[in-house]
C-alpha positions, 0 to 999 in steps of 0.5 A: 751377316748370317752363317752360310750353308754352302749346300743350301746355296749350291742347291739354290744356284743349281735348281732355282737360278740356273733354270731361271737363266735358261727360261730367260734365254728365248726372251733375250733372244727376241730382244736382241733380234728385234730391238730397233737401232741397238746392235746387241748380241743375245749371248752377251745379254744372257751373260749379263743377266746371268752375272747379275742374278748370280752375283745378287743371289750370292750376296743377298743370301748372306742377308746383306742389305739390298739398298746399300749394295743396289745404291752402290751398283747404280753409282758405278753404272752412272760413273761408267756411263759418264765415262763413255759419254766423255770418250772421244767417239765420233757421234755415230759410234757414240750413239751405238756404244751408249745405247748398247751400254744402256740396254746391257746395264738394264738387263744386268740390273733386272738380273740383280733384282731377280737374284735378290728377289729369289733369295728373299721373296718366297713367291717371286718366281711363281709370279715371274713364271706366270708372267712368262706364261702369259707373255708367251700366249700374247706373243702367239696372238700378236705374232700370228704364229702359224707353226703349231710346234713353235706355239707348243715350244713357246708355251710349254717351257714356261708352264713346266717352269711354273710347276717346277718352281712350285715344287722346288721352292717348297722343297727347299723351304722344308729342308731349311727347317731340318736339323740334318738333311739328306741332300742326296735325297733332295737332289734325287727328288728334284731330278725325279720330279723334273723327269716325270714332268718332262715324260708327261709332257712328251707323252702328251705330245705323242698322244696328240701327234696326229692331231697336231699334224692335222692342225698344221696341215690345215694351217699350211693349206690355208696359207697356201690357198691364200697365197694362190689367191693373191697370185691369181687376182688380176691387178687393177691399173686404176688402183695405183698406189693402193694395196692388197688384202692383209693376210691375217687381218680384216684391215686393208692397206691403202696409202690413200688413207694417208692423204687426208685428215680423218677421225680414225686411221686403220693400219695393216700389219702385213709385210708389204715389201723388203728392200736392200738399200746400198747406202752406208755411212762407212763400210759397216754402218747402214744409212737408211732412206725413207721410201717415197711414193707421192709428192703432194703439193695441192690441198683441198681445204673443204675435204681437208685432203691432199691431192696429187697435182697433175700439172705440178711444175716440178717433174722429179717423180719417176713413176714406172709400172715395173710389171710392164718392163721386160725382165732384166731390162732397165727403164730410165728417165734421168730427166727427173734429175734436172728437177730434183734441184740437188747440186751439192752433197749427192750420191748414187744409190742402188736399191733392190726391192722384193714385193710381198703384199704390195701390188707389183705395179706400185713403184717404191724407191728412195728419192729421187729414183730415175731407173727401174730394172725387174729381176728374177727371184730365187725359187726358195723365196718365191713363196714369200715374194711375188716380184722384184726389181733394182732401183737406181736413185740420186739421193742427198747425203743430208737425207737419212732416216736417222735425221727424220726420227723425232727422238729425245735420244741425245746421241741421235740429236748430236748426230743430226746437228751435223746436218743442221750446221751444214744447212745454216750455211745454205743460200737464201731464197733470193734469186729463186724462180718466182713461180716456183716460190709462189707455188710451194708457199701457197696457203689457203685463205681463211681464219684458220690459216691466219691463226696457223701463220701467227703461231708460226711467226711467234715460234720462229721469232728471232730465227735468222736461217731457214733451218732454225725456223724449221727446227723451232717448229719441230721443237714446238711439236716435241714440247711439253705442256704445263704438267710436263707431259708431251703437248702433242700425242701420236694416235690413230684415233684422233676423233671428230671435232668436239665443239658442237657450236662449230658447224663443219668444224675443221679437223686441222683446227681441232688438232692444232688448237684443241686436242693436239692428237693425231697421226702423221698426216696431221703433223705433216699438214700442220707443219706444211702450212706453218712453214709455207706461211714463213715463205719456206717452199714445202710439200708433203711426201707420202711413202714408208718410214724406214726402220733399221731394226737389226745389225745382222743384215745391214742394209736390209729393211722390212716394210709393214703396213703400219709403216705407211707414213706422211712427212714434210719435205723442205726445199733448201737452195742447192741441196734440193728437197730434204726430209723433215719429219715433224711427227712425234715418236710412234714406237709401234711403227718402229717395232715390227709386228712380226719377226723380220724374215731372211733376206732373199738371196740375190739371183744368179748373175745373168750373162745374156738377156734377149728380148723379141717376138717369138716366131717359132716354138719346137716342143720336140727339140725344145728350141725357140726362134725369136726376132730379137730387138734388144740384148744385154750382154754382161751388163752391156745393153745393145738396142737394134733398130727396126731394120737390123733385127736378129733372128736367133735360135735358143736351146730351151731344153733346160729352161723354166718358162714363166708367164708373169711369175707363174710357171707354164709348159713350153707348149703354152707359149704363143707365137707373136708374144714378146719373150725375154730369154735369159741365160746364166751360162758362165761361158758367155761371161767371157765374151768381150764387149762389142766394139763401136765399129763392129757390126752386130752380125760379126759380134754375134759370131762369138756366141754359140748357136743356139744359145742355151737359155735357163729362163723364158719370160712371156706375158702373164696369162689370165687365170680363172679366179679362185672360188669361195672354197679358198676363202672358207679354207683360209677362214678354217685355218685361222679358226684352227690357230685361234682354237689351238690358242684357246686350248692351250689357255684352257689347259693352263687354267684347268691345271691351275684349277685342279691345283687349287681344288686338291687341298679341298679334296684332301680335306674332305677325304680326311673328314670322311675317314674321321666320320666313318671309321669305327676303329679308334686307332684309325679314327685317331690317325685320321684326326691327327692328320686332319688337325695338322693339315687344317693348321698348315693351310691356315698358315700355322705349320708344325715344321721342326717342333715336336707334336707336344710342344707344337700343341702346347705352345702354339695351337691350344693358346691360339684356338682354345682347343685340347690338342695337347691332350689329344696328342698325348692320347694319340701317342699313348694309343700308338706307342703304349700297350695301356688301354685307353680310358672311356674319357680318352675314347670319347675325346678321340670320337669328339675331337674332329668336330670340336677341333674344326669348329674352334679353329674355323671360328677364328677365320671368316669364310673367305679367309678359310676358302683362300687359305685352303686353295693355296697350292703352295701350302698343300705342297709344303704339307705333302713335302714336309717329310722326314728328310733326316739321315 
């Protein structure tokens, strides 16, 4: 252990460790925001990182051995983790506690390693800062940032940090070799450099301010035009379950791609919709559900593709068109609940869906949905979402996204075991409808399906219960090969069959018995035939994988194009159809391609909703007459028969009128159209519920006449399609983003190039001075600087040695030069009044070429070049000034 220089230690903490902590803050913020399933806080993470880096820096500055301390640290962490694992948490809490501990200790260990590396390794912070800069540019590209200021503030700190580290590391290295150091001067230099760097950055931003605004306007305009184009495009009813163009990519989202086995699956990363699923394990812990669109029962072996069976014997799929349901009114089909065959462990769940990139005509919901109610969207969120509705579902308590994540995490595995224990007590299939069993256990004939059946039999040998057979097949997909690598791998590019001797080779055969590489449809198809061959009723569900990414908005989930998914559903007597996802881990789909947004604010609670035919519109008095056939009053529905319709008057002076989602003027409302009149008047909320024996005429006397309306919804008006100019402006905006990223990269590369060329330019300038000066005094000065500079760049700096000792003991023995003689002559010329002899004058004149030739002869051309372009050596030379008191 060496003697501690507390001033030097303080400088390192203030000017190296503290900036490193600050530069890590945005990255740790990113980690805490988007790390799946881990309830971590960014302030805790930065505190953990700070504790690790500061502690390690203080310890290792005293030359304590790294391996001993680090080994003890890992031992302590292991003991703590074992204690946590042995604690009496319930299984769900244990999962979060254990994983929060893992990520916090990982950050602490990384901070510890950084503290050690900063104290011992000269170039660690330079490599660290370059990696941060590169990561920032990658984030701009991957996140498709459209805010220019965000781009600048993401890249700028890391770039400034790079140059700051270059300066400070060399300055601190220089003062270590000084016997006495003026620390006030050192601090002043660091602060001055920081201020100059910040000023130059600020000045650059100011000079480019108008250009930045212009670029931002182009981007914003492009996005606005794109949004308008999406809103104005007519919806095609023949394309149910297909989706819109991706806003920032050429990839188009289409759920039909998940129906078959293809050699490549192109996924979109656009935001399709977000959902609030009101399903919780306890008051604070959400229980996410997969979103289902299709139930696929029929398989076409020739096309290797699933098909929706229009004659399916199970009618448990509710498929309304949400855009055809009047705003705030509910379409119900509870007959689907008869067919879902759930008798035990069920609950009612309400979900609210906000549609972004998905077609509004596509109905998405957790299984089994039976009711849909379109709702309004608050004004501030209409730019992000184009339609919204409430969904009511009957779900199984044994269905949860936590149950279908195929993971090796022991905490989740233990959590899943509760479900499996319950299902082991389930009834057998004896007594089930024979037609039902035949339909859902049907397997095509052929050698391939025989092989699949034999494989399933071998995997489930000895299993007595249905759930154990299912788990044996799942475990097969999760198993390892003889090398210890995963046997099955998730990939979007499984490729075509590779055996040229097999005409029309099967993609399923290739996946099962050769490559073991495929995407979700491959796993779902394989497991379906394996389970059916065992006599287990199975079908494939197509929809979206639900991922719980953040604890900040519990119950809210964002769905992107790459979360489109296919998985197996197995029928268990009394418990109905349960999800079993056989697909191996797909980390990319669990991580959002962009930051999840802010949850939309729920709309203001409506107190009156009336639907009917418009009979009169007065644009002067701002009133409307409507023949009402349905009403909702404080959540109580009232339906009127055709002989008892109400002619009602409405005050629309404060109302916003919408045709679909597009605002229109009152004068554009057409007589004879169906209108939905909505009021949020809190006074109407005080009106009691209608008595059963009360006539509608008497009940309506409780209401003001006219009723004040805040929203009027009429059928959507067909609009002209936008011309090609919109597309051109969109392309221009995206090109601007790309160009800006290129400018940033080019600027970084240019600065690095200038830094590398500066030492060469300085050397050429010294050589020119040495060759052109006729004055012996100036020539000797140039030769003296030239010699020190060359030696510094070659890795032989003078540091604290006197010039004479340096020349005699270091330079002359290594290179065979006459540097000691030259130094004596130089000092004689500079400090003595004696005249130089002719031999001394000749020495000065010939020294430059002779010295350079002898030094350079010891290095290859490549060694000389790479030594010269290292900016840290040149900075060290320029900073090696007299800092003595």
